[in-house]
PyMOL Python script that loads the backbone (N, CA, C, O; Angstrom):
from pymol import cmd

cmd.read_pdbstr("""\
ATOM      1  N   MET A   1      51.200  44.487   0.691  1.00  0.00           N
ATOM      2  CA  MET A   1      50.416  43.896   2.210  1.00  0.00           C
ATOM      3  C   MET A   1      51.391  43.185   3.233  1.00  0.00           C
ATOM      4  O   MET A   1      51.053  43.106   4.414  1.00  0.00           O
ATOM      5  N   GLU A   2      52.547  42.688   2.813  1.00  0.00           N
ATOM      6  CA  GLU A   2      53.167  41.799   3.184  1.00  0.00           C
ATOM      7  C   GLU A   2      54.795  42.785   4.173  1.00  0.00           C
ATOM      8  O   GLU A   2      55.664  42.458   4.981  1.00  0.00           O
ATOM      9  N   GLU A   3      54.460  43.809   3.568  1.00  0.00           N
ATOM     10  CA  GLU A   3      55.617  44.884   4.344  1.00  0.00           C
ATOM     11  C   GLU A   3      54.626  45.858   6.028  1.00  0.00           C
ATOM     12  O   GLU A   3      55.326  46.342   6.917  1.00  0.00           O
ATOM     13  N   LEU A   4      53.224  45.930   6.094  1.00  0.00           N
ATOM     14  CA  LEU A   4      51.897  45.872   6.586  1.00  0.00           C
ATOM     15  C   LEU A   4      52.159  44.759   7.650  1.00  0.00           C
ATOM     16  O   LEU A   4      52.335  45.298   8.742  1.00  0.00           O
ATOM     17  N   LEU A   5      52.279  42.955   7.745  1.00  0.00           N
ATOM     18  CA  LEU A   5      52.795  42.416   8.474  1.00  0.00           C
ATOM     19  C   LEU A   5      53.517  42.222   8.989  1.00  0.00           C
ATOM     20  O   LEU A   5      53.340  41.725  10.101  1.00  0.00           O
ATOM     21  N   LYS A   6      54.909  42.513   8.469  1.00  0.00           N
ATOM     22  CA  LYS A   6      55.957  42.371   9.288  1.00  0.00           C
ATOM     23  C   LYS A   6      55.589  44.150  10.236  1.00  0.00           C
ATOM     24  O   LYS A   6      55.316  44.004  11.428  1.00  0.00           O
ATOM     25  N   GLN A   7      55.595  45.352   9.809  1.00  0.00           N
ATOM     26  CA  GLN A   7      55.375  46.144  10.520  1.00  0.00           C
ATOM     27  C   GLN A   7      54.210  45.535  11.962  1.00  0.00           C
ATOM     28  O   GLN A   7      54.859  45.043  12.885  1.00  0.00           O
ATOM     29  N   GLN A   8      53.093  45.541  12.119  1.00  0.00           N
ATOM     30  CA  GLN A   8      52.556  44.838  12.340  1.00  0.00           C
ATOM     31  C   GLN A   8      53.285  43.828  13.963  1.00  0.00           C
ATOM     32  O   GLN A   8      53.580  44.170  15.108  1.00  0.00           O
ATOM     33  N   PHE A   9      53.312  42.497  13.188  1.00  0.00           N
ATOM     34  CA  PHE A   9      54.375  41.824  13.857  1.00  0.00           C
ATOM     35  C   PHE A   9      55.908  42.819  14.612  1.00  0.00           C
ATOM     36  O   PHE A   9      55.971  42.682  15.833  1.00  0.00           O
ATOM     37  N   PHE A  10      56.650  43.417  14.204  1.00  0.00           N
ATOM     38  CA  PHE A  10      57.709  44.305  15.120  1.00  0.00           C
ATOM     39  C   PHE A  10      57.191  45.884  16.064  1.00  0.00           C
ATOM     40  O   PHE A  10      57.882  46.672  16.710  1.00  0.00           O
ATOM     41  N   HIS A  11      55.481  45.862  15.736  1.00  0.00           N
ATOM     42  CA  HIS A  11      55.161  46.305  16.928  1.00  0.00           C
ATOM     43  C   HIS A  11      54.763  46.276  17.797  1.00  0.00           C
ATOM     44  O   HIS A  11      54.479  47.095  18.671  1.00  0.00           O
ATOM     45  N   VAL A  12      54.627  44.439  17.543  1.00  0.00           N
ATOM     46  CA  VAL A  12      54.076  43.882  19.297  1.00  0.00           C
ATOM     47  C   VAL A  12      55.158  43.729  19.444  1.00  0.00           C
ATOM     48  O   VAL A  12      55.427  44.460  20.397  1.00  0.00           O
ATOM     49  N   MET A  13      56.375  43.059  19.015  1.00  0.00           N
ATOM     50  CA  MET A  13      57.673  42.597  19.609  1.00  0.00           C
ATOM     51  C   MET A  13      58.241  44.159  20.429  1.00  0.00           C
ATOM     52  O   MET A  13      59.082  44.097  21.326  1.00  0.00           O
ATOM     53  N   ARG A  14      57.910  44.905  20.173  1.00  0.00           N
ATOM     54  CA  ARG A  14      58.460  46.433  20.238  1.00  0.00           C
ATOM     55  C   ARG A  14      57.748  46.834  21.847  1.00  0.00           C
ATOM     56  O   ARG A  14      58.309  47.426  22.768  1.00  0.00           O
ATOM     57  N   ASN A  15      55.785  46.071  21.786  1.00  0.00           N
ATOM     58  CA  ASN A  15      55.544  46.654  22.504  1.00  0.00           C
ATOM     59  C   ASN A  15      56.452  46.433  24.202  1.00  0.00           C
ATOM     60  O   ASN A  15      57.314  45.554  24.231  1.00  0.00           O
ATOM     61  N   ARG A  16      56.175  47.295  25.565  1.00  0.00           N
ATOM     62  CA  ARG A  16      56.894  46.393  26.099  1.00  0.00           C
ATOM     63  C   ARG A  16      55.715  46.761  27.645  1.00  0.00           C
ATOM     64  O   ARG A  16      55.905  47.461  28.639  1.00  0.00           O
ATOM     65  N   TYR A  17      54.542  45.927  27.219  1.00  0.00           N
ATOM     66  CA  TYR A  17      53.817  45.248  27.943  1.00  0.00           C
ATOM     67  C   TYR A  17      54.026  44.397  27.353  1.00  0.00           C
ATOM     68  O   TYR A  17      54.181  43.694  28.351  1.00  0.00           O
ATOM     69  N   VAL A  18      54.255  43.489  26.285  1.00  0.00           N
ATOM     70  CA  VAL A  18      54.122  42.373  25.608  1.00  0.00           C
ATOM     71  C   VAL A  18      55.281  41.254  26.996  1.00  0.00           C
ATOM     72  O   VAL A  18      55.368  40.333  27.808  1.00  0.00           O
ATOM     73  N   TRP A  19      56.055  42.699  26.065  1.00  0.00           N
ATOM     74  CA  TRP A  19      57.234  41.811  27.240  1.00  0.00           C
ATOM     75  C   TRP A  19      57.783  42.261  28.998  1.00  0.00           C
ATOM     76  O   TRP A  19      58.980  42.340  29.275  1.00  0.00           O
ATOM     77  N   TYR A  20      56.844  42.475  29.872  1.00  0.00           N
ATOM     78  CA  TYR A  20      56.343  42.458  31.048  1.00  0.00           C
ATOM     79  C   TYR A  20      55.703  41.346  31.319  1.00  0.00           C
ATOM     80  O   TYR A  20      56.030  40.429  32.073  1.00  0.00           O
ATOM     81  N   ALA A  21      54.514  41.513  30.478  1.00  0.00           N
ATOM     82  CA  ALA A  21      53.443  39.948  30.531  1.00  0.00           C
ATOM     83  C   ALA A  21      55.268  38.873  30.749  1.00  0.00           C
ATOM     84  O   ALA A  21      55.915  38.524  31.736  1.00  0.00           O
ATOM     85  N   VAL A  22      55.425  38.735  29.495  1.00  0.00           N
ATOM     86  CA  VAL A  22      56.321  37.836  29.167  1.00  0.00           C
ATOM     87  C   VAL A  22      56.448  37.309  30.352  1.00  0.00           C
ATOM     88  O   VAL A  22      55.828  36.404  30.910  1.00  0.00           O
ATOM     89  N   ALA A  23      57.792  38.332  30.856  1.00  0.00           N
ATOM     90  CA  ALA A  23      58.624  38.375  32.177  1.00  0.00           C
ATOM     91  C   ALA A  23      57.805  38.085  33.345  1.00  0.00           C
ATOM     92  O   ALA A  23      58.191  37.049  33.887  1.00  0.00           O
ATOM     93  N   SER A  24      57.104  38.470  33.756  1.00  0.00           N
ATOM     94  CA  SER A  24      56.146  38.298  34.404  1.00  0.00           C
ATOM     95  C   SER A  24      55.816  36.700  34.852  1.00  0.00           C
ATOM     96  O   SER A  24      56.031  36.257  35.981  1.00  0.00           O
ATOM     97  N   GLY A  25      55.289  35.988  33.808  1.00  0.00           N
ATOM     98  CA  GLY A  25      55.072  34.938  33.843  1.00  0.00           C
ATOM     99  C   GLY A  25      55.907  33.803  34.005  1.00  0.00           C
ATOM    100  O   GLY A  25      55.649  32.719  34.530  1.00  0.00           O
ATOM    101  N   ILE A  26      57.232  34.329  33.331  1.00  0.00           N
ATOM    102  CA  ILE A  26      58.117  33.719  34.110  1.00  0.00           C
ATOM    103  C   ILE A  26      58.512  33.628  35.463  1.00  0.00           C
ATOM    104  O   ILE A  26      58.369  32.825  36.386  1.00  0.00           O
ATOM    105  N   VAL A  27      59.035  34.676  35.282  1.00  0.00           N
ATOM    106  CA  VAL A  27      59.212  35.021  37.468  1.00  0.00           C
ATOM    107  C   VAL A  27      58.307  34.435  38.302  1.00  0.00           C
ATOM    108  O   VAL A  27      58.814  33.894  39.284  1.00  0.00           O
ATOM    109  N   ILE A  28      57.268  34.386  38.219  1.00  0.00           N
ATOM    110  CA  ILE A  28      56.095  33.893  38.559  1.00  0.00           C
ATOM    111  C   ILE A  28      56.760  32.392  38.654  1.00  0.00           C
ATOM    112  O   ILE A  28      57.537  32.104  39.564  1.00  0.00           O
ATOM    113  N   ILE A  29      56.449  31.633  37.813  1.00  0.00           N
ATOM    114  CA  ILE A  29      56.716  30.205  37.486  1.00  0.00           C
ATOM    115  C   ILE A  29      58.214  29.730  37.783  1.00  0.00           C
ATOM    116  O   ILE A  29      58.729  28.624  37.949  1.00  0.00           O
ATOM    117  N   GLY A  30      58.429  30.323  37.780  1.00  0.00           N
ATOM    118  CA  GLY A  30      59.705  30.403  38.447  1.00  0.00           C
ATOM    119  C   GLY A  30      60.195  30.457  39.993  1.00  0.00           C
ATOM    120  O   GLY A  30      61.159  30.002  40.610  1.00  0.00           O
ATOM    121  N   PHE A  31      58.872  31.367  40.367  1.00  0.00           N
ATOM    122  CA  PHE A  31      59.389  31.174  42.096  1.00  0.00           C
ATOM    123  C   PHE A  31      58.196  30.394  42.653  1.00  0.00           C
ATOM    124  O   PHE A  31      57.976  30.194  43.847  1.00  0.00           O
ATOM    125  N   LEU A  32      57.624  30.075  41.851  1.00  0.00           N
ATOM    126  CA  LEU A  32      56.036  29.084  42.167  1.00  0.00           C
ATOM    127  C   LEU A  32      57.269  27.448  42.689  1.00  0.00           C
ATOM    128  O   LEU A  32      57.247  26.803  43.737  1.00  0.00           O
ATOM    129  N   TYR A  33      58.300  27.247  41.292  1.00  0.00           N
ATOM    130  CA  TYR A  33      59.048  26.323  41.005  1.00  0.00           C
ATOM    131  C   TYR A  33      59.401  26.152  42.606  1.00  0.00           C
ATOM    132  O   TYR A  33      58.671  25.407  43.261  1.00  0.00           O
ATOM    133  N   GLN A  34      60.209  26.644  43.083  1.00  0.00           N
ATOM    134  CA  GLN A  34      60.689  26.797  44.158  1.00  0.00           C
ATOM    135  C   GLN A  34      60.342  26.581  45.493  1.00  0.00           C
ATOM    136  O   GLN A  34      61.139  26.631  46.430  1.00  0.00           O
ATOM    137  N   PHE A  35      58.685  26.249  45.606  1.00  0.00           N
ATOM    138  CA  PHE A  35      58.260  25.217  46.468  1.00  0.00           C
ATOM    139  C   PHE A  35      57.813  24.756  45.899  1.00  0.00           C
ATOM    140  O   PHE A  35      57.147  25.020  44.898  1.00  0.00           O
ATOM    141  N   GLU A  36      58.197  23.516  46.651  1.00  0.00           N
ATOM    142  CA  GLU A  36      58.131  21.171  46.133  1.00  0.00           C
ATOM    143  C   GLU A  36      55.997  21.969  46.407  1.00  0.00           C
ATOM    144  O   GLU A  36      55.643  21.919  45.229  1.00  0.00           O
ATOM    145  N   VAL A  37      55.001  22.414  47.029  1.00  0.00           N
ATOM    146  CA  VAL A  37      54.000  21.859  47.668  1.00  0.00           C
ATOM    147  C   VAL A  37      53.294  22.716  46.766  1.00  0.00           C
ATOM    148  O   VAL A  37      52.073  22.570  46.820  1.00  0.00           O
ATOM    149  N   PHE A  38      53.859  23.864  45.667  1.00  0.00           N
ATOM    150  CA  PHE A  38      53.387  24.805  44.576  1.00  0.00           C
ATOM    151  C   PHE A  38      53.851  23.573  43.493  1.00  0.00           C
ATOM    152  O   PHE A  38      52.941  23.122  42.799  1.00  0.00           O
ATOM    153  N   ARG A  39      55.067  23.064  43.330  1.00  0.00           N
ATOM    154  CA  ARG A  39      55.052  22.392  42.355  1.00  0.00           C
ATOM    155  C   ARG A  39      53.705  21.321  42.171  1.00  0.00           C
ATOM    156  O   ARG A  39      52.860  21.091  41.306  1.00  0.00           O
ATOM    157  N   GLU A  40      54.076  20.797  43.607  1.00  0.00           N
ATOM    158  CA  GLU A  40      52.563  19.575  43.278  1.00  0.00           C
ATOM    159  C   GLU A  40      51.244  19.811  43.021  1.00  0.00           C
ATOM    160  O   GLU A  40      50.539  18.920  42.547  1.00  0.00           O
ATOM    161  N   VAL A  41      50.737  21.113  43.323  1.00  0.00           N
ATOM    162  CA  VAL A  41      50.111  21.691  42.548  1.00  0.00           C
ATOM    163  C   VAL A  41      49.166  21.903  41.334  1.00  0.00           C
ATOM    164  O   VAL A  41      48.027  21.711  40.909  1.00  0.00           O
ATOM    165  N   LEU A  42      50.856  22.628  40.949  1.00  0.00           N
ATOM    166  CA  LEU A  42      50.150  22.805  39.461  1.00  0.00           C
ATOM    167  C   LEU A  42      51.814  21.562  38.628  1.00  0.00           C
ATOM    168  O   LEU A  42      52.399  21.653  37.548  1.00  0.00           O
ATOM    169  N   ALA A  43      51.950  20.813  39.527  1.00  0.00           N
ATOM    170  CA  ALA A  43      52.217  19.840  37.824  1.00  0.00           C
ATOM    171  C   ALA A  43      53.039  20.552  37.815  1.00  0.00           C
ATOM    172  O   ALA A  43      52.651  21.677  37.501  1.00  0.00           O
ATOM    173  N   LEU A  44      53.950  20.491  37.989  1.00  0.00           N
ATOM    174  CA  LEU A  44      56.071  21.301  37.580  1.00  0.00           C
ATOM    175  C   LEU A  44      56.661  20.639  37.674  1.00  0.00           C
ATOM    176  O   LEU A  44      56.832  20.060  38.747  1.00  0.00           O
ATOM    177  N   TYR A  45      57.204  20.405  36.748  1.00  0.00           N
ATOM    178  CA  TYR A  45      57.900  19.067  36.256  1.00  0.00           C
ATOM    179  C   TYR A  45      59.682  19.702  35.530  1.00  0.00           C
ATOM    180  O   TYR A  45      59.745  20.907  35.286  1.00  0.00           O
ATOM    181  N   PRO A  46      60.862  18.895  35.275  1.00  0.00           N
ATOM    182  CA  PRO A  46      61.880  19.732  34.705  1.00  0.00           C
ATOM    183  C   PRO A  46      61.467  19.180  33.194  1.00  0.00           C
ATOM    184  O   PRO A  46      61.157  18.062  32.785  1.00  0.00           O
ATOM    185  N   LEU A  47      61.609  20.531  32.523  1.00  0.00           N
ATOM    186  CA  LEU A  47      61.018  20.144  30.968  1.00  0.00           C
ATOM    187  C   LEU A  47      62.397  19.100  29.642  1.00  0.00           C
ATOM    188  O   LEU A  47      63.062  19.959  29.062  1.00  0.00           O
ATOM    189  N   THR A  48      62.696  18.066  29.318  1.00  0.00           N
ATOM    190  CA  THR A  48      63.337  17.436  28.784  1.00  0.00           C
ATOM    191  C   THR A  48      63.707  18.607  27.408  1.00  0.00           C
ATOM    192  O   THR A  48      63.174  19.690  27.169  1.00  0.00           O
ATOM    193  N   ILE A  49      64.889  17.842  26.624  1.00  0.00           N
ATOM    194  CA  ILE A  49      64.695  18.656  25.745  1.00  0.00           C
ATOM    195  C   ILE A  49      63.896  18.119  24.567  1.00  0.00           C
ATOM    196  O   ILE A  49      63.923  18.641  23.452  1.00  0.00           O
ATOM    197  N   VAL A  50      63.026  16.802  24.954  1.00  0.00           N
ATOM    198  CA  VAL A  50      62.253  16.690  23.702  1.00  0.00           C
ATOM    199  C   VAL A  50      60.629  17.425  24.007  1.00  0.00           C
ATOM    200  O   VAL A  50      59.816  17.497  23.085  1.00  0.00           O
ATOM    201  N   ASP A  51      60.267  18.001  25.579  1.00  0.00           N
ATOM    202  CA  ASP A  51      59.719  18.809  25.803  1.00  0.00           C
ATOM    203  C   ASP A  51      59.730  19.656  25.194  1.00  0.00           C
ATOM    204  O   ASP A  51      58.702  19.896  24.560  1.00  0.00           O
ATOM    205  N   TRP A  52      61.292  20.869  25.017  1.00  0.00           N
ATOM    206  CA  TRP A  52      60.748  21.909  24.684  1.00  0.00           C
ATOM    207  C   TRP A  52      61.505  21.512  23.733  1.00  0.00           C
ATOM    208  O   TRP A  52      62.539  22.008  24.180  1.00  0.00           O
ATOM    209  N   LEU A  53      61.928  20.866  22.488  1.00  0.00           N
ATOM    210  CA  LEU A  53      61.751  20.976  20.857  1.00  0.00           C
ATOM    211  C   LEU A  53      60.343  20.674  20.489  1.00  0.00           C
ATOM    212  O   LEU A  53      60.148  20.816  19.282  1.00  0.00           O
ATOM    213  N   VAL A  54      59.056  20.212  21.336  1.00  0.00           N
ATOM    214  CA  VAL A  54      58.581  19.940  20.551  1.00  0.00           C
ATOM    215  C   VAL A  54      56.843  21.511  21.254  1.00  0.00           C
ATOM    216  O   VAL A  54      55.986  21.946  20.484  1.00  0.00           O
ATOM    217  N   ILE A  55      56.957  21.876  22.750  1.00  0.00           N
ATOM    218  CA  ILE A  55      57.140  23.622  22.814  1.00  0.00           C
ATOM    219  C   ILE A  55      57.314  24.917  21.700  1.00  0.00           C
ATOM    220  O   ILE A  55      56.518  25.854  21.753  1.00  0.00           O
ATOM    221  N   VAL A  56      58.527  24.890  20.590  1.00  0.00           N
ATOM    222  CA  VAL A  56      60.054  25.234  19.954  1.00  0.00           C
ATOM    223  C   VAL A  56      58.995  25.369  18.172  1.00  0.00           C
ATOM    224  O   VAL A  56      58.759  26.278  17.377  1.00  0.00           O
ATOM    225  N   ILE A  57      58.663  23.952  18.270  1.00  0.00           N
ATOM    226  CA  ILE A  57      57.703  23.383  17.150  1.00  0.00           C
ATOM    227  C   ILE A  57      56.553  23.860  17.289  1.00  0.00           C
ATOM    228  O   ILE A  57      56.092  24.870  16.757  1.00  0.00           O
ATOM    229  N   PHE A  58      56.072  23.161  17.993  1.00  0.00           N
ATOM    230  CA  PHE A  58      54.944  24.156  17.747  1.00  0.00           C
ATOM    231  C   PHE A  58      54.301  25.703  17.849  1.00  0.00           C
ATOM    232  O   PHE A  58      53.171  25.845  17.381  1.00  0.00           O
ATOM    233  N   SER A  59      54.860  26.679  18.344  1.00  0.00           N
ATOM    234  CA  SER A  59      55.168  27.923  19.316  1.00  0.00           C
ATOM    235  C   SER A  59      55.018  28.825  17.753  1.00  0.00           C
ATOM    236  O   SER A  59      54.420  29.879  17.542  1.00  0.00           O
ATOM    237  N   PHE A  60      55.854  27.902  16.746  1.00  0.00           N
ATOM    238  CA  PHE A  60      56.643  28.499  15.040  1.00  0.00           C
ATOM    239  C   PHE A  60      56.173  28.566  14.772  1.00  0.00           C
ATOM    240  O   PHE A  60      55.775  29.650  14.348  1.00  0.00           O
ATOM    241  N   LEU A  61      55.172  26.720  14.581  1.00  0.00           N
ATOM    242  CA  LEU A  61      54.223  26.573  13.749  1.00  0.00           C
ATOM    243  C   LEU A  61      52.302  27.333  13.761  1.00  0.00           C
ATOM    244  O   LEU A  61      51.287  27.429  13.071  1.00  0.00           O
ATOM    245  N   ASN A  62      52.800  27.633  14.886  1.00  0.00           N
ATOM    246  CA  ASN A  62      51.227  28.528  15.182  1.00  0.00           C
ATOM    247  C   ASN A  62      51.428  30.050  14.589  1.00  0.00           C
ATOM    248  O   ASN A  62      50.567  30.895  14.346  1.00  0.00           O
ATOM    249  N   MET A  63      53.044  30.122  14.418  1.00  0.00           N
ATOM    250  CA  MET A  63      52.819  31.788  14.012  1.00  0.00           C
ATOM    251  C   MET A  63      53.131  31.454  12.371  1.00  0.00           C
ATOM    252  O   MET A  63      52.787  32.425  11.697  1.00  0.00           O
ATOM    253  N   PHE A  64      53.638  30.450  11.617  1.00  0.00           N
ATOM    254  CA  PHE A  64      52.711  30.495  10.782  1.00  0.00           C
ATOM    255  C   PHE A  64      52.296  30.116  10.263  1.00  0.00           C
ATOM    256  O   PHE A  64      52.649  30.049   9.086  1.00  0.00           O
ATOM    257  N   ILE A  65      51.328  29.620  10.673  1.00  0.00           N
ATOM    258  CA  ILE A  65      49.620  29.422  11.178  1.00  0.00           C
ATOM    259  C   ILE A  65      49.349  30.920  10.157  1.00  0.00           C
ATOM    260  O   ILE A  65      49.365  31.193   8.957  1.00  0.00           O
ATOM    261  N   ASN A  66      49.090  31.675  11.522  1.00  0.00           N
ATOM    262  CA  ASN A  66      48.553  32.554  11.602  1.00  0.00           C
ATOM    263  C   ASN A  66      49.297  33.784  10.156  1.00  0.00           C
ATOM    264  O   ASN A  66      48.734  34.608   9.435  1.00  0.00           O
ATOM    265  N   TYR A  67      50.201  33.510  10.226  1.00  0.00           N
ATOM    266  CA  TYR A  67      51.080  34.509   9.043  1.00  0.00           C
ATOM    267  C   TYR A  67      50.144  34.000   7.761  1.00  0.00           C
ATOM    268  O   TYR A  67      49.381  34.864   7.327  1.00  0.00           O
ATOM    269  N   LEU A  68      50.120  33.062   7.286  1.00  0.00           N
ATOM    270  CA  LEU A  68      49.172  31.971   6.335  1.00  0.00           C
ATOM    271  C   LEU A  68      48.411  32.215   6.551  1.00  0.00           C
ATOM    272  O   LEU A  68      48.526  33.341   6.066  1.00  0.00           O
ATOM    273  N   ALA A  69      47.132  32.215   7.072  1.00  0.00           N
ATOM    274  CA  ALA A  69      45.684  33.113   7.263  1.00  0.00           C
ATOM    275  C   ALA A  69      45.531  34.640   7.180  1.00  0.00           C
ATOM    276  O   ALA A  69      44.520  35.324   7.026  1.00  0.00           O
ATOM    277  N   LYS A  70      46.961  35.016   7.339  1.00  0.00           N
ATOM    278  CA  LYS A  70      46.545  36.762   7.125  1.00  0.00           C
ATOM    279  C   LYS A  70      47.109  36.665   5.687  1.00  0.00           C
ATOM    280  O   LYS A  70      46.905  37.745   5.132  1.00  0.00           O
ATOM    281  N   GLN A  71      47.655  35.909   4.976  1.00  0.00           N
ATOM    282  CA  GLN A  71      48.087  36.518   3.803  1.00  0.00           C
ATOM    283  C   GLN A  71      47.313  35.853   2.828  1.00  0.00           C
ATOM    284  O   GLN A  71      47.683  36.139   1.689  1.00  0.00           O
ATOM    285  N   PHE A  72      46.249  34.966   2.887  1.00  0.00           N
ATOM    286  CA  PHE A  72      45.419  35.211   2.141  1.00  0.00           C
ATOM    287  C   PHE A  72      44.011  34.655   3.015  1.00  0.00           C
ATOM    288  O   PHE A  72      43.408  33.583   3.090  1.00  0.00           O
ATOM    289  N   ASN A  73      43.820  36.398   3.785  1.00  0.00           N
ATOM    290  CA  ASN A  73      43.240  37.196   3.793  1.00  0.00           C
ATOM    291  C   ASN A  73      41.547  35.951   5.157  1.00  0.00           C
ATOM    292  O   ASN A  73      40.338  36.008   5.385  1.00  0.00           O
ATOM    293  N   ILE A  74      42.574  35.231   5.490  1.00  0.00           N
ATOM    294  CA  ILE A  74      41.147  34.134   6.290  1.00  0.00           C
ATOM    295  C   ILE A  74      40.632  34.999   7.841  1.00  0.00           C
ATOM    296  O   ILE A  74      39.588  34.983   8.493  1.00  0.00           O
ATOM    297  N   ILE A  75      42.084  35.785   8.009  1.00  0.00           N
ATOM    298  CA  ILE A  75      41.605  36.304   9.446  1.00  0.00           C
ATOM    299  C   ILE A  75      41.911  37.553   9.280  1.00  0.00           C
ATOM    300  O   ILE A  75      43.114  37.599   9.022  1.00  0.00           O
ATOM    301  N   GLY A  76      41.385  38.747   9.293  1.00  0.00           N
ATOM    302  CA  GLY A  76      41.839  39.926   9.644  1.00  0.00           C
ATOM    303  C   GLY A  76      43.079  40.150  10.657  1.00  0.00           C
ATOM    304  O   GLY A  76      43.227  39.667  11.779  1.00  0.00           O
ATOM    305  N   HIS A  77      43.886  40.979   9.973  1.00  0.00           N
ATOM    306  CA  HIS A  77      44.758  42.081   9.811  1.00  0.00           C
ATOM    307  C   HIS A  77      45.058  42.791  11.291  1.00  0.00           C
ATOM    308  O   HIS A  77      45.797  43.772  11.366  1.00  0.00           O
TER     309      HIS A  77
END
""", "prot")
cmd.dss("prot")
cmd.show_as("cartoon", "prot")
cmd.util.cbc("prot")
cmd.orient("prot")
């Protein structure tokens, strides 16, 4: 069971379309950040280290909760 979860996780990580989507999102936000009008409309501001820590912690927390839910058959594989 655990091996199946690892295979599924790494299958998603090898999916080039997932990486294209992530890269596209980063490029689009980076491009829009260069123009003040878009920064104001989208309410973009530089992130502090605390902001990044919150993002990283909750991202990993989300992955961990999903992993546990799959381990205990709360959600499907």
